[in-house]
N, C-alpha and C positions, 0 to 999 in steps of 0.2 A: 504494500500500500504506499502510495506516495502523497496522497492528499487526504485531508481530514474529511472532505466531502464523501469519501468512500464509506465512511462509517456513520450511520444515522445518529447514534448516540453523541458523537463529537459535534455534529451539527447542532444538536440540542444544547450541548455545553456552551458552544459559541453563542447561540441565541440567548441563553440565559445570561451569559456574561454581558451581552449587548443590552439586554433589558435592565440589568443591575446598573450598568454604567449610565444608561439614559436616565434612569430614575434618580441616580445620585446627581447628575448634572442638572436635572430639572429642580431638584430640591436645594441646590447650592445657593442661588440668589436669595431664596426665601430665608434660609438659615443664616446667611451673612447679614441680612437685614435685621433679623430677630436678635442676633448676637450683638450687633452694634447699637440697636435702639431699645431692646427688650420689649418690643411691640411686634405684632404680626403684620405682615405686608397686606394680607387679606384679612380683614377684621370681621369675621363671622364664626359661628359655631361649627361650620362644616370643615374648615381647614384642619383643626385638631383631629377630627374624626377621620378625615382622609389620610392624614399622616399616620395615624394609628393603624388603620387597616391596610394601607398601601405598604407600610413597613413589614407587616406580617406576610403579605402576599409575595413581595420581592424577596424576603428572607427565605420563604418556603421554596420559591423557584431556584434560588441560588443553592440552597442545601440539596435539593433533589438533583440538580445538575452535577454537584460535586460527587454525590453517590453514584450517579450514572457514569460519570467520566472515570472515576477510579475503578468501578466495576468492570466497565468495558475495556479500559486500558490494561488492567492486570490479567483479566481472563483471556482476552484476545491475544495478548502477548504470549501467554502459556500455550494456547492452541496453535498459534503460528509457529512457536518453537518446536512443536511436535510435528506439525504438518509439513514444514519445509524439508526436513531431512527425508521424510516419507516420500514427498514428490521428487526429490533429488534421486532417491534410490530407485524410483520407477522410471527415471529418465526424462521427466517432464521439465525439470529445471536444469539449466546448464551450469550456471555459476552459483553454487550453494552459498559460499562465504559472503559474496556481495549481497545476495538476497537477504541472508540473515542479518547482516549489518544494517541494511536499509530498514528492515522491519523493526529491529531493535531501536534504532535511532528514532523512527516514527513513534513508536509507542512510548519511549522514554520522554520525548517532547510532549506527547499528549498527557502523560502522567504529571510532568512538571507544571504544565499549563493548568491542569486541574488542581494541582497543589496551590497555585497562586489564587485560583478562584476560591479555594478553601479559605484562604486568608480573608478574601472579600466577604465570603458568606459569614464567617465569624464576626467580622466587623459589623455586618448588616444585622446579625442576631443581637449584638450588643446595643446597636441603635434601636432595634425593636424593643428590647428590654427597657431602655431609657425612656422611650415613648410611652410604654406601659406605666412606668413609674410616674411620669408627668401627667398622664391621663387620670390616674387614681387620685392625684393631688388636686386636679382641676376637673370637676365634672363637665362632661361634654354635652353634645346635642341630645343624647338618648337618655339622659338622667335628669 
């Protein structure tokens, strides 16, 4: 495998990372304004509720992508390590060493990228917990 598009799970991991990045970039101006003025840019009861639920949704998406990425990365790497020598012994593959090196590099890069996404998922989970603490100290729209 030479491209991440070849594995559907890795496309999901990339999509989840893009969703997390877009959400973080969307929240950045609102949080900078709040940090500098201690007031919300949009002053209604819906914004804290949106922050609360959106943090939970994005955190869940990132965590599921991390699980999927690690699961696919480790398992497919094991399967390919067994499959490549089998195909070489049948005469289907010509250059065994080069094929093994390419596949090892591909899956190691995928696992490292998923590890970086894990850091983002942990940070998003912390933000989600902080949002929950803030919400309990300040009743929102539904209370």
